[in-house]
N, C-alpha and C positions, 0 to 999 in steps of 0.2 A: 779210349784213351784219345788227352786231348789234340790234338794240332792246328800246328796258326801257317799257311801255304807266300811263303815273295814272291815278287810279281820284279817283275822288269817290263815296259813297255818296248820293244825291237823298232829297230827302220820303221820296216814292218808297217808297220802297228797291232803286231796280234802285240800279247802280256805272252811270259815265257815264268812260268814260273822259276825260278831262282834255286829259291835255300824253300826248307820244306823244317817246318820245330815243333818237337813233339813231346810232350811232358812224362817224364822219368823219376825213376825210383831218387836217383842223384841230381834231376834239377833238370832243363829244360838238355834236348837235343838237336841239334842241329843238321840235316842234310846235306849238299848240293856245293854253288861253289867256290873254291876252298879262301878264295879274299871279303868272299863278302863276309859268311863267314868269322872266320879272322876278325872283321871288320868291327864284330858287330860285342865277338868276345871276349872283345879289349876296349872297346869307346863304348860298350854297351846304351841304352835309351834314357832318354826320363821320361822319368815318373809324371805319365799329363793328370792324372790322379791328385800329387801339389807339386801344382806348376810355380807356385811364388818359392818353395823350398829346390828349386832344381836337384833332386832326387835323381842316382844314371838306377837306373836297373840290369846288371846279369843275369844272364843264363840258369847261373844257379841260385837264384831270387827266386825263379819255377811261376806257376800258374799265375802269379802276376806280370812281369820280365810277358806273356804270353798277351797275357791281356788289353797292355799297351804299346802292343807291337802295329796295332791298328793304326792307331795312336804316330809312334810316329816316321812313322814308313806312308806318309802320306800328299809327299809326289804328286805331279805329274808321269814320271817317271818308275818309281815304287811304289806299291799299293803292298798292303797288305790283308788275308783276308780276319772276320769275325775271328775269336777263338772257335771248332766243329767239330764234331765227335767220330770217331771212327766205329 
């Protein structure tokens, strides 16, 4: 199964996994902090493979959504892993 873990920087400097998004038959299934997941599902993320087009990706877009999480979440506070296999 392919998945991405999303981390948030804590006040003490540690990183905490706040969500895990996994590839499923119906698209991507995310588990973790409800408000963060709700925002991902509602707002989506930009498709960084086509930056000029300003296309948004959503969990229903499957593996393309997973692949772009690491580019969309690269601030000092939020980060995402590469797509991993379990």
